[in-house]
DSSP file (Angstrom, degrees, kcal/mol; ACC not computed):
  #  RESIDUE AA STRUCTURE BP1 BP2  ACC     N-H-->O    O-->H-N    N-H-->O    O-->H-N    TCO  KAPPA ALPHA  PHI   PSI    X-CA   Y-CA   Z-CA
    1    1 A X              0   0    0      0, 0.0     2,-0.0     0, 0.0     0, 0.0   0.000 360.0 360.0 360.0 138.5    7.2   -4.2   -9.5
    2    2 A X     >  -     0   0    0      1,-0.1     4,-2.0     4,-0.0     5,-0.2  -0.231 360.0-110.8 -75.2 164.3    4.0   -2.0   -9.6
    3    3 A X  H  > S+     0   0    0      2,-0.2     4,-3.6     1,-0.2     5,-0.1   0.909 119.5  52.0 -65.5 -39.4    2.7   -0.4   -6.4
    4    4 A X  H  > S+     0   0    0      2,-0.2     4,-2.7     1,-0.2     5,-0.2   0.930 110.0  49.7 -62.5 -46.5   -0.4   -2.7   -6.5
    5    5 A X  H  > S+     0   0    0      2,-0.2     4,-1.7     1,-0.2    -1,-0.2   0.919 112.8  46.9 -56.8 -41.5    1.9   -5.8   -6.8
    6    6 A X  H  X S+     0   0    0     -4,-2.0     4,-0.8     2,-0.2    -2,-0.2   0.959 112.0  51.9 -72.4 -43.1    4.1   -4.6   -3.9
    7    7 A X  H >< S+     0   0    0     -4,-3.6     3,-1.3     1,-0.2     4,-0.4   0.935 110.7  46.4 -50.0 -49.1    0.9   -3.8   -1.9
    8    8 A X  H >< S+     0   0    0     -4,-2.7     3,-0.8     1,-0.3    -1,-0.2   0.765 103.6  62.6 -65.6 -26.8   -0.5   -7.3   -2.4
    9    9 A X  H 3< S+     0   0    0     -4,-1.7    -1,-0.3     1,-0.2    -2,-0.2   0.685  97.1  59.8 -68.5 -17.2    2.8   -8.7   -1.5
   10   10 A X  T << S+     0   0    0     -3,-1.3     2,-0.5    -4,-0.8    -1,-0.2   0.610  87.9  86.8 -80.0 -15.9    2.4   -7.2    2.1
   11   11 A X  S <  S-     0   0    0     -3,-0.8    56,-0.1    -4,-0.4     7,-0.1  -0.771  80.0-132.4 -98.4 127.1   -0.8   -9.1    2.7
   12   12 A X        -     0   0    0     -2,-0.5    56,-2.9    54,-0.3     2,-0.5  -0.357  15.7-113.3 -74.6 149.8   -0.1  -12.6    4.1
   13   13 A X  B    S+a   68   0A   0     54,-0.2    56,-0.2    -2,-0.1    -1,-0.1  -0.781  80.1  32.7 -89.6 125.3   -1.7  -15.8    2.8
   14   14 A X  S >  S-     0   0    0     54,-3.6     3,-2.0    -2,-0.5    54,-0.2   0.337  82.1-105.3  96.9 133.4   -4.1  -17.7    5.1
   15   15 A X  G >  S+     0   0    0      1,-0.3     3,-1.0     2,-0.2    -1,-0.1   0.624 115.3  66.0 -60.5 -22.6   -6.5  -16.3    7.7
   16   16 A X  G 3  S+     0   0    0      1,-0.2    -1,-0.3    -3,-0.1    -2,-0.1   0.706 103.4  46.5 -65.7 -26.0   -4.4  -17.3   10.5
   17   17 A X  G <  S+     0   0    0     -3,-2.0    -5,-0.3     2,-0.1    -1,-0.2   0.084  81.0 155.2-107.4  21.2   -1.7  -14.8    9.4
   18   18 A X    <   -     0   0    0     -3,-1.0     2,-0.5    47,-0.1    49,-0.2  -0.140  38.3-133.3 -50.9 143.1   -4.1  -11.9    8.8
   19   19 A X  B     -B   66   0A   0     47,-2.6    47,-2.9    -7,-0.1    -1,-0.1  -0.877  19.1-121.5-104.1 127.7   -2.5   -8.4    9.1
   20   20 A X     >  -     0   0    0     -2,-0.5     4,-2.3    45,-0.3     5,-0.2  -0.372  24.0-112.5 -68.6 149.2   -4.2   -5.8   11.1
   21   21 A X  H  > S+     0   0    0      1,-0.2     4,-3.1     2,-0.2     5,-0.3   0.880 116.9  47.3 -46.2 -56.4   -5.2   -2.5    9.4
   22   22 A X  H  > S+     0   0    0      1,-0.2     4,-3.0     2,-0.2    -1,-0.2   0.940 111.7  50.9 -53.1 -54.4   -2.8   -0.4   11.3
   23   23 A X  H  > S+     0   0    0      1,-0.2     4,-2.6     2,-0.2    -1,-0.2   0.854 110.3  50.2 -57.7 -38.9    0.1   -2.8   10.7
   24   24 A X  H  X S+     0   0    0     -4,-2.3     4,-2.3     2,-0.2    -1,-0.2   0.925 109.8  51.0 -70.4 -39.8   -0.7   -2.9    6.8
   25   25 A X  H  X S+     0   0    0     -4,-3.1     4,-1.9    -5,-0.2    -2,-0.2   0.938 111.6  47.5 -61.4 -40.3   -0.7    0.9    6.8
   26   26 A X  H  X S+     0   0    0     -4,-3.0     4,-2.9    -5,-0.3    -2,-0.2   0.940 110.0  52.1 -65.5 -39.8    2.7    1.0    8.6
   27   27 A X  H  X S+     0   0    0     -4,-2.6     4,-2.6     1,-0.2     6,-0.2   0.897 108.0  51.1 -63.7 -36.3    4.1   -1.5    6.2
   28   28 A X  H  <>S+     0   0    0     -4,-2.3     5,-2.5     2,-0.2     6,-1.2   0.879 110.8  48.9 -59.4 -37.6    2.9    0.6    3.2
   29   29 A X  H ><5S+     0   0    0     -4,-1.9     3,-1.8     4,-0.2    -2,-0.2   0.955 112.7  49.0 -76.3 -47.6    4.7    3.6    4.8
   30   30 A X  H 3<5S+     0   0    0     -4,-2.9    -2,-0.2     1,-0.2    -1,-0.2   0.852 113.1  47.4 -55.1 -36.8    8.0    1.4    5.4
   31   31 A X  T 3<5S-     0   0    0     -4,-2.6    -1,-0.2    -5,-0.2    -2,-0.2   0.219 119.6-109.9-100.0  22.9    7.9    0.2    1.9
   32   32 A X  T < 5S+     0   0    0     -3,-1.8    -3,-0.2     2,-0.3    -2,-0.1   0.524  85.0 118.4  75.9   9.5    7.4    3.7    0.3
   33   33 A X  S   <S+     0   0    0     -5,-2.5     2,-0.4    -6,-0.2    -4,-0.2   0.836  82.6  32.8 -71.0 -31.8    3.7    3.2   -0.8
   34   34 A X  S    S-     0   0    0     -6,-1.2     2,-0.3    -9,-0.1    -2,-0.3  -0.987  89.6-121.8-128.3 126.9    2.6    5.9    1.4
   35   35 A X    >   -     0   0    0     -2,-0.4     3,-2.8     1,-0.1    -6,-0.1  -0.504  16.8-129.9 -75.7 138.5    4.6    9.0    2.3
   36   36 A X  T 3  S+     0   0    0      1,-0.3    -1,-0.1    -2,-0.3     5,-0.1   0.724 107.6  58.9 -55.8 -20.9    5.2    9.5    5.9
   37   37 A X  T 3  S+     0   0    0      4,-0.0    -1,-0.3     0, 0.0    -2,-0.1   0.603  75.9 123.7 -81.7 -12.4    4.0   13.1    5.5
   38   38 A X    <   -     0   0    0     -3,-2.8     3,-0.4     1,-0.1    -4,-0.0  -0.180  57.9-145.9 -57.4 142.2    0.5   12.0    4.3
   39   39 A X  S    S+     0   0    0      1,-0.2     2,-0.6     2,-0.1    -1,-0.1   0.918  92.0  32.2 -74.6 -44.0   -2.2   13.5    6.5
   40   40 A X     >  +     0   0    0      1,-0.2     4,-2.1     2,-0.1    -1,-0.2  -0.734  64.2 164.4-121.1  78.3   -4.6   10.4    6.2
   41   41 A X  H  > S+     0   0    0     -2,-0.6     4,-2.2    -3,-0.4     5,-0.2   0.906  76.6  55.5 -52.0 -48.3   -2.4    7.3    5.8
   42   42 A X  H  > S+     0   0    0      2,-0.2     4,-2.4     1,-0.2    -1,-0.2   0.895 107.1  49.2 -55.9 -43.5   -5.3    5.0    6.6
   43   43 A X  H  > S+     0   0    0      1,-0.2     4,-2.3     2,-0.2     5,-0.2   0.966 110.2  52.3 -68.4 -44.4   -7.5    6.4    3.8
   44   44 A X  H  X S+     0   0    0     -4,-2.1     4,-1.8     1,-0.2    -1,-0.2   0.891 110.1  46.8 -49.4 -48.8   -4.6    6.1    1.4
   45   45 A X  H  X S+     0   0    0     -4,-2.2     4,-3.3     2,-0.2    -1,-0.2   0.925 110.7  54.0 -56.3 -46.5   -4.1    2.3    2.3
   46   46 A X  H  X S+     0   0    0     -4,-2.4     4,-2.8     1,-0.3    -2,-0.2   0.913 105.8  50.9 -64.9 -42.1   -7.7    1.8    2.0
   47   47 A X  H  X S+     0   0    0     -4,-2.3     4,-2.2     2,-0.2    -1,-0.3   0.877 111.6  48.7 -54.5 -44.3   -7.8    3.2   -1.6
   48   48 A X  H  X S+     0   0    0     -4,-1.8     4,-2.9     2,-0.2     5,-0.2   0.941 108.5  55.0 -64.2 -46.3   -4.9    0.9   -2.5
   49   49 A X  H  X S+     0   0    0     -4,-3.3     4,-2.0     1,-0.2    -2,-0.2   0.943 107.9  49.2 -52.6 -49.2   -6.8   -2.1   -0.9
   50   50 A X  H  X S+     0   0    0     -4,-2.8     4,-0.9     1,-0.2    -1,-0.2   0.955 113.2  46.4 -59.7 -47.2   -9.8   -1.2   -3.2
   51   51 A X  H >X S+     0   0    0     -4,-2.2     3,-0.7     1,-0.2     4,-0.6   0.906 112.6  48.5 -56.0 -44.5   -7.6   -1.1   -6.3
   52   52 A X  H >X S+     0   0    0     -4,-2.9     4,-1.3     1,-0.2     3,-0.8   0.845 104.3  62.1 -71.5 -28.6   -5.7   -4.4   -5.4
   53   53 A X  H 3< S+     0   0    0     -4,-2.0    -1,-0.2     1,-0.2    -2,-0.2   0.739  87.2  73.9 -66.4 -28.4   -9.2   -6.2   -4.8
   54   54 A X  H << S+     0   0    0     -4,-0.9    -1,-0.2    -3,-0.7    -2,-0.2   0.921 118.4  12.7 -51.9 -47.5  -10.1   -5.6   -8.4
   55   55 A X  H << S+     0   0    0     -3,-0.8     2,-0.3    -4,-0.6    -2,-0.2   0.463 124.4  61.6-111.8   0.2   -7.7   -8.4   -9.5
   56   56 A X  S  < S-     0   0    0     -4,-1.3     2,-1.4     2,-0.1    -1,-0.1  -0.974  76.9-122.1-133.4 141.0   -6.8  -10.1   -6.3
   57   57 A X        +     0   0    0     -2,-0.3    12,-0.7    12,-0.1     2,-0.6  -0.656  41.8 166.2 -78.4  93.3   -8.9  -12.1   -3.6
   58   58 A X  E     -C   68   0A   0     -2,-1.4    10,-0.2    10,-0.2     2,-0.2  -0.944  12.5-171.7-114.8 118.3   -8.2  -10.2   -0.5
   59   59 A X  E     -C   67   0A   0      8,-2.5     8,-2.2    -2,-0.6     2,-0.3  -0.580  12.1-141.8-102.5 162.5  -10.4  -10.9    2.4
   60   60 A X  E     -C   66   0A   0      6,-0.2     2,-0.4    -2,-0.2     6,-0.2  -0.964   4.6-148.3-123.1 144.5  -11.0   -9.4    5.9
   61   61 A X  E >>  -C   65   0A   0      4,-2.3     3,-2.5    -2,-0.3     4,-1.0  -0.900  40.5 -96.9-107.0 142.5  -11.7  -11.1    9.2
   62   62 A X  T 34 S-     0   0    0     -2,-0.4    -2,-0.0     1,-0.3    -1,-0.0  -0.387 105.0 -13.9 -63.4 115.7  -13.8   -9.1   11.6
   63   63 A X  T 34 S+     0   0    0     -2,-0.5    -1,-0.3     1,-0.1   -43,-0.0   0.465 125.4  89.0  77.2   3.4  -11.4   -7.4   13.9
   64   64 A X  T <4 S-     0   0    0     -3,-2.5    -2,-0.2     1,-0.3     2,-0.1   0.461  85.1-118.5-117.7   1.4   -8.7   -9.6   12.6
   65   65 A X  E  <  - C   0  61A   0     -4,-1.0    -4,-2.3   -47,-0.1    -1,-0.3  -0.437  38.2 -46.7  98.6-172.1   -7.1   -8.0    9.6
   66   66 A X  E     +BC  19  60A   0    -47,-2.9   -47,-2.6    -6,-0.2   -54,-0.3  -0.687  52.9 159.6-105.0 154.1   -6.6   -8.6    5.9
   67   67 A X  E     - C   0  59A   0     -8,-2.2    -8,-2.5    -2,-0.3     2,-0.5  -0.977  40.0-117.0-166.8 161.2   -5.4  -11.8    4.1
   68   68 A X  E     -aC  13  58A   0    -56,-2.9   -54,-3.6    -2,-0.3   -10,-0.2  -0.893  46.9-111.4-104.9 133.6   -5.3  -13.6    0.9
   69   69 A X        -     0   0    0    -12,-0.7   -12,-0.1    -2,-0.5     2,-0.1  -0.325  27.0-124.5 -68.6 145.9   -7.1  -16.9    1.2
   70   70 A X     >  -     0   0    0      1,-0.1     4,-2.8   -57,-0.1    -1,-0.1  -0.342  35.6 -96.9 -76.0 168.9   -5.0  -20.1    1.1
   71   71 A X  H  > S+     0   0    0      1,-0.2     4,-1.2     2,-0.2    -1,-0.1   0.937 127.5  50.2 -54.0 -43.8   -5.9  -22.7   -1.5
   72   72 A X  H  4 S+     0   0    0      1,-0.2     3,-0.2     2,-0.2    -1,-0.2   0.918 113.5  45.9 -62.3 -38.8   -7.9  -24.6    1.2
   73   73 A X  H >> S+     0   0    0      1,-0.2     3,-1.7     2,-0.2     4,-0.5   0.815  98.8  68.5 -67.8 -32.7   -9.7  -21.5    2.2
   74   74 A X  H >< S+     0   0    0     -4,-2.8     3,-1.4     1,-0.3    -1,-0.2   0.896  97.5  51.9 -49.8 -48.0  -10.5  -20.4   -1.2
   75   75 A X  T 3< S+     0   0    0     -4,-1.2    -1,-0.3     1,-0.3    -2,-0.2   0.455 103.1  60.7 -78.3   0.7  -12.9  -23.2   -1.8
   76   76 A X  T <4 S+     0   0    0     -3,-1.7    -1,-0.3    -4,-0.2    -2,-0.2   0.476  78.7 107.3 -94.4  -7.2  -14.8  -22.3    1.6
   77   77 A X  S << S-     0   0    0     -3,-1.4     2,-0.2    -4,-0.5     5,-0.0  -0.547  80.0-114.7 -70.9 136.1  -15.6  -18.8    0.3
   78   78 A X    >   -     0   0    0     -2,-0.2     3,-2.4     1,-0.1     4,-0.2  -0.558  19.1-124.2 -68.9 138.5  -19.4  -18.6   -0.6
   79   79 A X  G >  S+     0   0    0      1,-0.3     3,-1.9    -2,-0.2    -1,-0.1   0.732 106.1  72.2 -55.3 -26.2  -20.0  -18.1   -4.2
   80   80 A X  G >  S+     0   0    0      1,-0.3     3,-1.3     2,-0.2    -1,-0.3   0.759  86.5  67.8 -54.6 -31.1  -22.0  -14.9   -3.4
   81   81 A X  G <  S+     0   0    0     -3,-2.4    -1,-0.3     1,-0.3    -2,-0.2   0.686  95.8  52.1 -70.1 -12.8  -18.8  -13.2   -2.5
   82   82 A X  G <         0   0    0     -3,-1.9    -1,-0.3    -4,-0.2    -2,-0.2   0.255 360.0 360.0-110.5  18.8  -17.5  -13.2   -6.0
   83   83 A X    <         0   0    0     -3,-1.3    -1,-0.2    -4,-0.0    -2,-0.1   0.373 360.0 360.0-102.0 360.0  -20.5  -11.5   -7.7
């Protein structure tokens, strides 16, 4: 499994299951995607998030974390978000 696929697998499906930024960073460290000795773990996680968003629909909730939209939520996303 590539690092990006592993990263995407850490992000839950459905807005009600969104993972907070700090928790996602911690999960990346626990799964070996970010070294524990890294000085700016949050920045490293945001770089992986940027790369993952190239081929995956990963959304964020204001103050609520990151999630992959469920099938039902996917159709509620405004078209302008895909341009």
